[in-house]
C-alpha positions as CSV (number, residue, x, y, z in Angstrom):
1,X,40.5,17.8,-129.6
2,X,37.0,17.9,-127.8
3,X,34.0,16.8,-129.7
4,X,31.4,19.3,-130.2
5,X,28.6,16.7,-129.8
6,X,30.0,16.2,-126.2
7,X,30.7,19.7,-125.2
8,X,27.2,21.3,-125.8
9,X,25.3,18.6,-123.5
10,X,27.9,19.4,-120.8
11,X,27.5,23.2,-121.1
12,X,23.7,22.9,-121.0
13,X,24.0,20.5,-118.0
14,X,26.3,23.0,-116.1
15,X,23.9,25.9,-116.8
16,X,21.1,24.0,-115.4
17,X,23.1,23.2,-112.3
18,X,24.2,26.8,-111.9
19,X,20.7,28.3,-112.4
20,X,18.8,29.6,-109.4
21,X,16.2,27.1,-108.2
22,X,13.8,27.9,-105.3
23,X,14.4,25.2,-102.6
24,X,11.7,22.7,-101.5
25,X,9.4,23.6,-104.6
26,X,7.1,20.7,-105.6
27,X,8.7,19.0,-108.7
28,X,6.1,19.9,-111.3
29,X,5.9,23.5,-110.1
30,X,7.7,26.7,-110.7
31,X,8.3,28.8,-107.5
32,X,9.3,32.2,-107.0
33,X,9.5,34.4,-104.0
34,X,5.9,35.4,-104.3
35,X,4.2,32.6,-106.5
36,X,3.7,29.0,-107.0
37,X,2.8,28.0,-110.5
38,X,1.8,24.4,-111.3
39,X,-0.1,25.0,-114.5
40,X,-0.8,21.9,-116.8
41,X,1.3,19.8,-114.5
42,X,-0.9,16.5,-114.7
43,X,-1.4,16.8,-111.1
44,X,-4.4,14.6,-109.7
45,X,-4.0,16.0,-106.1
46,X,-2.9,19.2,-104.3
47,X,0.9,19.0,-104.0
48,X,2.6,19.3,-100.6
49,X,3.4,22.9,-99.8
50,X,4.6,22.3,-96.1
51,X,8.2,22.5,-97.3
52,X,7.9,25.7,-99.0
53,X,10.4,28.3,-97.6
54,X,9.1,31.2,-99.6
55,X,5.8,33.1,-98.9
56,X,3.8,32.8,-101.9
57,X,1.0,35.4,-102.7
58,X,-0.3,33.5,-105.7
59,X,-0.9,29.8,-106.2
60,X,-1.9,28.5,-109.7
61,X,-3.1,25.0,-110.0
62,X,-5.0,25.5,-113.3
63,X,-5.2,22.9,-115.9
64,X,-4.6,19.8,-113.9
65,X,-6.9,16.9,-113.0
66,X,-7.7,17.5,-109.4
67,X,-11.1,16.3,-108.8
68,X,-11.4,16.8,-105.0
69,X,-10.2,19.2,-102.5
70,X,-10.1,18.4,-98.8
71,X,-10.0,20.5,-95.7
72,X,-6.3,19.9,-95.0
73,X,-5.0,20.4,-98.5
74,X,-4.1,24.1,-98.1
75,X,-3.1,23.8,-94.4
76,X,0.7,24.7,-94.7
77,X,3.0,27.0,-92.7
78,X,3.0,29.9,-95.3
79,X,-0.9,29.7,-96.0
80,X,-1.7,33.1,-94.4
81,X,0.3,34.9,-97.2
82,X,-1.8,33.6,-100.0
83,X,-4.1,36.2,-101.7
84,X,-4.8,34.6,-104.9
85,X,-5.9,31.0,-105.8
86,X,-6.4,29.6,-109.3
87,X,-8.1,26.3,-109.7
88,X,-9.6,26.8,-113.3
89,X,-10.0,23.8,-115.6
90,X,-9.1,21.0,-112.9
91,X,-12.1,18.8,-113.2
92,X,-13.2,19.7,-109.7
93,X,-16.4,17.9,-108.7
94,X,-16.1,18.3,-104.9
95,X,-14.8,20.9,-102.5
96,X,-15.0,20.4,-98.7
97,X,-16.5,23.4,-96.8
98,X,-13.3,24.0,-95.0
99,X,-11.1,23.7,-98.0
100,X,-9.8,27.3,-98.0
101,X,-10.4,28.1,-94.3
102,X,-6.5,28.4,-93.6
103,X,-6.1,30.8,-96.3
104,X,-7.3,33.7,-94.1
105,X,-6.0,36.5,-96.2
106,X,-7.2,35.1,-99.5
107,X,-9.0,37.8,-101.8
108,X,-9.5,36.0,-105.0
109,X,-10.7,32.6,-105.8
110,X,-10.9,31.2,-109.4
111,X,-13.0,27.9,-109.6
112,X,-14.2,28.3,-113.2
113,X,-15.0,25.8,-115.7
114,X,-15.0,22.6,-113.6
115,X,-17.5,19.9,-113.0
116,X,-19.1,21.5,-109.9
117,X,-23.0,21.2,-109.5
118,X,-22.9,22.3,-105.8
119,X,-20.7,24.4,-103.4
120,X,-21.0,24.6,-99.7
121,X,-22.8,27.7,-98.4
122,X,-19.9,28.3,-95.9
123,X,-17.2,27.9,-98.6
124,X,-15.8,31.5,-98.1
125,X,-17.9,32.7,-95.2
126,X,-14.9,32.7,-92.7
127,X,-12.5,34.4,-95.1
128,X,-12.8,38.2,-94.0
129,X,-10.8,39.5,-96.9
130,X,-12.6,37.7,-99.9
131,X,-13.3,40.0,-102.7
132,X,-13.8,38.0,-105.8
133,X,-15.3,34.5,-106.5
134,X,-15.5,33.1,-110.0
135,X,-17.7,30.0,-110.6
136,X,-18.2,30.4,-114.3
137,X,-18.6,27.4,-116.4
138,X,-19.8,24.9,-113.9
139,X,-23.1,22.9,-113.8
140,X,-25.4,24.5,-111.2
141,X,-28.5,23.2,-113.1
142,X,-31.5,24.9,-111.3
143,X,-30.9,27.4,-108.7
144,X,-28.1,29.8,-108.2
145,X,-25.8,28.6,-105.5
146,X,-26.3,30.2,-102.1
147,X,-23.1,31.5,-100.4
148,X,-22.5,33.4,-97.3
149,X,-20.0,36.2,-97.1
150,X,-19.7,39.6,-95.6
151,X,-16.8,40.8,-97.8
152,X,-17.5,39.4,-101.3
153,X,-17.8,42.2,-103.8
154,X,-17.5,40.4,-107.2
155,X,-19.4,37.1,-108.1
156,X,-19.3,35.7,-111.5
157,X,-21.6,32.8,-112.8
158,X,-21.1,33.0,-116.4
159,X,-22.6,30.1,-118.3
160,X,-23.8,27.8,-115.4
161,X,-26.9,26.5,-116.7
162,X,-28.8,28.4,-113.8
163,X,-32.7,28.5,-114.5
164,X,-33.8,30.4,-111.4
165,X,-32.6,32.9,-108.7
166,X,-34.1,32.2,-105.2
167,X,-34.8,35.2,-103.0
168,X,-32.5,33.8,-100.5
169,X,-29.6,33.7,-103.1
170,X,-28.4,37.2,-102.3
171,X,-29.5,38.1,-98.8
172,X,-26.2,36.7,-97.4
173,X,-24.0,38.8,-99.6
174,X,-24.5,42.3,-98.2
175,X,-21.3,43.8,-99.7
176,X,-21.8,42.6,-103.2
177,X,-21.2,45.2,-105.9
178,X,-21.1,43.2,-109.1
179,X,-22.9,40.0,-110.2
180,X,-22.6,38.3,-113.6
181,X,-25.1,35.9,-114.8
182,X,-24.6,36.1,-118.5
183,X,-25.3,33.2,-120.6
184,X,-27.5,31.2,-118.4
185,X,-30.9,29.7,-118.8
186,X,-32.9,32.2,-116.7
187,X,-36.5,32.9,-118.0
188,X,-37.9,35.1,-115.2
189,X,-36.5,38.0,-113.5
190,X,-39.0,38.7,-110.7
191,X,-36.6,37.6,-107.8
192,X,-34.4,40.7,-108.3
193,X,-37.3,42.9,-107.1
194,X,-36.3,41.8,-103.5
195,X,-32.7,43.0,-103.9
196,X,-31.6,44.1,-100.5
197,X,-29.0,46.6,-101.9
198,X,-27.5,48.1,-104.9
199,X,-25.0,46.4,-107.2
200,X,-24.1,46.2,-111.0
201,X,-25.9,43.2,-112.6
202,X,-24.8,41.6,-115.9
203,X,-27.6,39.7,-117.6
204,X,-27.1,39.8,-121.5
205,X,-27.3,36.7,-123.6
206,X,-29.9,35.0,-121.6
207,X,-33.2,33.8,-122.9
208,X,-36.1,35.6,-121.2
209,X,-39.9,35.0,-121.4
210,X,-41.8,37.7,-123.0
211,X,-44.5,38.8,-120.5
212,X,-45.5,41.8,-118.6
213,X,-43.6,40.7,-115.5
214,X,-40.5,40.5,-117.3
215,X,-41.0,44.0,-119.0
216,X,-41.8,45.7,-115.7
217,X,-38.9,43.9,-114.0
218,X,-36.4,45.2,-116.5
219,X,-37.8,48.7,-116.2
220,X,-37.4,48.5,-112.5
221,X,-33.8,47.4,-112.7
222,X,-32.9,49.8,-115.2
223,X,-34.5,52.7,-113.5
224,X,-32.3,52.1,-110.5
225,X,-29.2,51.5,-112.5
226,X,-28.8,47.8,-111.7
227,X,-28.5,47.1,-115.4
228,X,-27.4,49.1,-118.6
229,X,-30.6,49.3,-120.8
230,X,-28.1,49.7,-123.9
231,X,-27.0,46.0,-123.3
232,X,-28.5,43.0,-125.4
233,X,-31.5,41.9,-123.4
234,X,-33.9,39.8,-125.4
235,X,-37.0,37.8,-124.8
236,X,-38.7,35.3,-127.3
237,X,-42.2,35.9,-128.6
238,X,-43.8,33.7,-131.3
239,X,-40.3,32.2,-132.2
240,X,-38.9,35.7,-132.6
241,X,-36.3,37.5,-130.7
242,X,-37.6,40.8,-129.2
243,X,-35.4,43.6,-127.7
244,X,-36.8,44.1,-124.2
245,X,-36.1,47.8,-124.0
246,X,-37.3,48.4,-127.8
247,X,-40.5,46.4,-128.0
248,X,-43.5,48.8,-127.7
249,X,-45.6,46.7,-130.2
250,X,-45.2,43.4,-128.3
251,X,-45.8,45.2,-124.9
252,X,-48.9,46.6,-126.2
253,X,-50.1,43.2,-127.6
254,X,-49.2,41.4,-124.2
255,X,-49.9,43.9,-121.6
256,X,-52.9,45.6,-123.1
257,X,-53.1,49.2,-124.7
258,X,-51.4,51.0,-121.9
259,X,-48.7,53.0,-123.4
260,X,-45.1,52.3,-122.4
261,X,-44.7,55.7,-120.8
262,X,-47.7,55.1,-118.4
263,X,-46.4,51.6,-117.4
264,X,-42.8,53.1,-116.8
265,X,-44.5,55.7,-114.6
266,X,-46.3,53.1,-112.8
267,X,-43.1,51.2,-112.3
268,X,-41.3,54.5,-111.1
269,X,-43.9,55.0,-108.5
270,X,-43.6,51.7,-107.2
271,X,-39.8,52.1,-106.9
272,X,-40.4,55.4,-105.3
273,X,-42.6,53.9,-102.7
274,X,-39.9,51.2,-102.0
275,X,-37.0,53.5,-101.9
276,X,-38.5,56.0,-99.3
277,X,-39.8,55.3,-95.9
278,X,-43.3,54.3,-96.0
279,X,-45.9,57.0,-95.3
280,X,-49.2,55.7,-94.4
281,X,-52.6,57.1,-95.6
282,X,-53.5,57.7,-92.0
283,X,-50.5,59.9,-91.5
284,X,-51.1,61.7,-94.7
285,X,-54.8,62.4,-93.7
286,X,-53.6,63.4,-90.2
287,X,-51.2,65.9,-91.8
288,X,-54.0,67.2,-94.1
289,X,-56.4,67.7,-91.0
290,X,-53.6,69.4,-89.3
291,X,-53.2,71.7,-92.2
292,X,-57.0,72.4,-92.3
293,X,-57.0,73.3,-88.5
294,X,-54.2,75.7,-89.0
295,X,-56.0,77.3,-92.0
296,X,-59.2,77.6,-89.8
297,X,-57.2,79.1,-87.0
298,X,-55.7,81.5,-89.3
299,X,-59.0,82.5,-90.8
300,X,-60.4,82.8,-87.2
301,X,-57.5,85.1,-86.3
302,X,-58.0,87.2,-89.3
303,X,-61.7,87.5,-88.5
304,X,-61.1,88.4,-84.9
305,X,-58.7,91.1,-86.1
306,X,-61.3,92.6,-88.5
307,X,-63.9,92.5,-85.9
308,X,-61.5,94.4,-83.5
309,X,-60.9,96.9,-86.2
310,X,-64.5,97.5,-86.8
311,X,-65.2,97.8,-83.1
312,X,-62.4,100.6,-82.8
313,X,-63.7,102.3,-85.8
314,X,-67.2,102.2,-84.6
315,X,-66.1,103.7,-81.1
316,X,-64.1,106.3,-82.8
317,X,-67.1,107.5,-84.8
318,X,-69.3,107.5,-81.7
319,X,-66.7,109.6,-79.9
320,X,-66.5,112.1,-82.7
321,X,-70.3,112.3,-82.9
322,X,-70.7,112.7,-79.2
323,X,-68.0,115.4,-79.2
324,X,-69.8,117.3,-82.0
325,X,-73.1,117.0,-80.1
326,X,-71.7,118.1,-76.8
327,X,-70.0,121.1,-78.4
328,X,-73.2,122.1,-80.2
329,X,-75.0,122.1,-77.0
330,X,-72.7,124.3,-75.1
331,X,-72.5,126.6,-78.1
332,X,-76.3,127.0,-78.1
333,X,-76.6,127.8,-74.5
334,X,-73.8,130.4,-74.7
335,X,-75.8,132.1,-77.5
336,X,-79.1,131.9,-75.5
337,X,-77.2,133.5,-72.5
338,X,-75.7,136.3,-74.8
339,X,-79.2,137.1,-76.0
340,X,-80.7,137.2,-72.6
341,X,-77.8,139.5,-71.4
342,X,-78.2,141.9,-74.4
343,X,-82.1,142.1,-73.6
344,X,-81.6,142.9,-70.1
345,X,-78.9,145.5,-70.9
346,X,-81.1,147.3,-73.5
347,X,-84.1,147.2,-70.9
348,X,-81.9,148.9,-68.3
């Protein structure tokens, strides 16, 4: 009689041998026809994907200890099929500028919560299908990283210790539609006045400096729908948190006695000037002079018309008077002739 203690391990072994396994999959990874998952695999380097026979759309390497990514790490036969790459929580400290250049169809790249304090500006420049880049939870102390991409639409930099936004930070992202800078150390927002195009901006849970420049900049962004004014936007004034969009008293104290409505009108005028083609004062004056000339010409034409009518009327009156006078003259001559004829007749 068979011992159960021996049968059970044999059955489990046979099931393991008979279960479908993707061939040539890295030992610590789980491969399917469309994905490669190596999550929490204790990897210290990118595994060799050259032997893959499948065409993975997604590669997930999150939760490992991969500190460096070189240019050749993702150069494998099926690299053109990859559209999503996950490298979150992998202790990354350095990425080569050409690390993802072979992933020509990559659309989403997740590099969040690593140890990066710098990324090359050309990191995603030559990836024409790139849509989303997540760099949240890294250590970009100082300026926001400058990246170049013609296709990037979503860029997240949540909690990256960023203190300032340079004007050049956004000019190389012409297709950007969403930028998240929540929970950073930004204090001033003036750089966003030079935004080259519209996109949605997330800025809550950031410590701002209470001053006129900050208030007017937020008014500017809100009026153009870059931000949602109902969000939690606070600045610190005299050790107190002040709601930026509900701070009339603080505004009055810092910026003078100008009512909020007038300040918003001033900001709106500035926006109107920036959003429409510039119209110079000389052009406006020229248009005014042209209008005045047209009015003068019209008045002159009206005057000429009136004068013409007066002349016609005067001539008509003269003709009537002359006609009456001529008729009267002929009538008197006829009466005299008749009187003379009657006298002659009577004499005869």
